N, C-alpha and C positions, 0 to 999 in steps of 0.2 A: 504493499500500500504506499501511496505517496503522502507526504506530510504537508500541511498547510497551516500558516499562521492566520488566525481568524480573529478580527476585532468585531465585537458585537455590541451594538447599542440598542437598547430596548426602550421604546416609548409607548407607554400605556395610553391608548386613545382617550381623549377628553370625554367625560361622561360615562366611562366604564365603571360599573358597579364594583366596589371594593371586593365583594365576595367572588366576582368573576376573576379579577386579577389574582386574588389569593388561590383560587382553584387552579388557575393556569400555572402559577409559581410552584405549587405543590406537585403538579403533574410534570413540570419541567425538571424538578429534582429527580423524580423517578426515571424519566427518559434519559437524563444525563448519566445516571448510573448504568442503565441498559447499554447506552452507546459506549461507555467506558469499558464495560465487560466484553463488548463485542470488538474492542480495539480501535474504535473510531475517535474517541476522545482520550487523548494522551495526557494533557495538562490543561488546567484552567486557572486563571488569576483574575483578580479584580484590582485595577490600579487604585492606590490609596486615594480616598476622597472622591472617587468617581463612581457613577452608576452605569458602568459598562464592563465588559469582560474581554480578556485576551486569552486565546488558547491555541494549543497545538492539536489539530484534528487530522485524522487519516481517512483516506478514501482512495479508490483506484484512480480517480481523476476529479477535476473540479465539477463536472456535471453530476457525478455520483454524490459528491460532497454536498452540493446545493439541494438536489432532489431527494436523495435517499438518506441523508444524514441530517443536515441542518434543517431541511424542510420538514422533518418529522418532529421537530421541537414544538411543544404546545404554545410557546410564545413567539414562534416564527413569524406569524402575521404582523407582529408588533416590532420585529427586529429589522435592523439593517446590518448587513454583513460586509466587511472589507476583507477580502481573501487574498492572500499572498502565497503562491506556491513556494515551497522550500526544497532545497537540495543539500546534500551533505557538504560540509566545508572540510577541506583537507586537514585543518588544524583543530577540528572539533575534539575536545578531550573526552567526550562522551562515547565515542565509538572505539576508543582504545588504540587508534592508529596514529595519533598526533605524536610528533617528535618530542622527546624530553627537553 
């Protein structure tokens, strides 16, 4: 699977009932755990003081990422996604091949 850096901004539409927002947020947590277990969600962060998230997501390609991964999130209709495809860096210490 290919990795993608995804910046997500969620905007709850004006006039949305608080109960609906809470229901979707709870369902979002469940779906995120499912996607992590399936290997699609590798890491997820929330920048300090911001109401957005930044994560490393995995899919075969960007089309699959949008349609079959991010598109399945309960909050997806309220989200905007900024997607950047990633490739390994030769100096990445995480893959064990970087020179000492």
